[in-house]
C-alpha angles and dihedrals in degrees: 000000000000135000119198129192123187120194125187124216112218124220116208120195116204112206114225094171136022114300090245092064092059122075117252111265117220115246117268089248090067099040118105113222139170109266114214136189150155132226121211141176106267091223105035103025087229115151117255115223125205091017111153117228116188135188098217097200092050098039087228124144137191131186121216119242127229091288096047098259131143140172141194111200124209096018117159115221114261148104112309138177105233118199118191122186136170136166111270092019140095113258114239124205114181137162106234137177110235112197125192115298091005119171116202131204111195120191120197128202113234119231127209114254109215099164125125113266096258091050092051087052090047090053090049092051090049089049087056092047089055093046088053091050095051091044091056107099097230136082108279140179127192132196116207127212092262092057093045093051094049100042120111091209114123096212138016091254093054090050090048091051095044099045105032145039088239097130106216116174137170122257105204093190096055093034093229147092121269137169139238118225124173092337096313130109114224137172118259123244105217123183129185114192092341093311126110111243137174117289085233091074088076090067093049107034113091111223093229087067091067136072098203145006127194126190125200105191106196092040093051088229130151116187121191132185130198119214089238095055090050093052092049093044094049092047091053094045098250114188119200114236119214121280114260111232096203134042134041106271135093 
């Protein structure tokens, strides 16, 4: 369940000279503004930190701060599909009209968590990985365990080719997979369980053997995680470090 309130801040211009002396202002429907909002618990009104708010049509995401606030700078008013997700809450997806200077309050319905302790820790680790992905300032795509278990793709590379614009090709001279980005051919950075591996593994590893895949387009990076690694990492209190935007490592 989700309750959404949109408020609009009004701007009033006071004329101190004839209107013809002032430059014409663009209509509000064309003005970019900073779209702000707050995510709260539907039952308690408690702010929800580290909730992920996405504008589906623009592939833009924001993460709420400790007080549940998020913002999207330079947004033009319009109709957008807003997806709000947080650990322990029902994910909401709703088409909303966002007028100029809108302020949104999103309330998420909590769900009961009845998983074993280790599974709860794994879910929290996956949530931290997702937060890191969204905070990395490049275009990204992620595949969840549910998607990987249900796909008909025979390999990770075939899944990526079928479901994304990530242009992976084979370099017969180097005997490895590379990728094409903005007309340039570059080496792939492939990571399995936080360790650099050969790009050829994308052709041999079945998606159903994995729990998560992340793609970082401009970095030419594919990050893959097995279920066993996530369980061991969660049990040991592993904390993801920020993605390096340069270099060849993981």
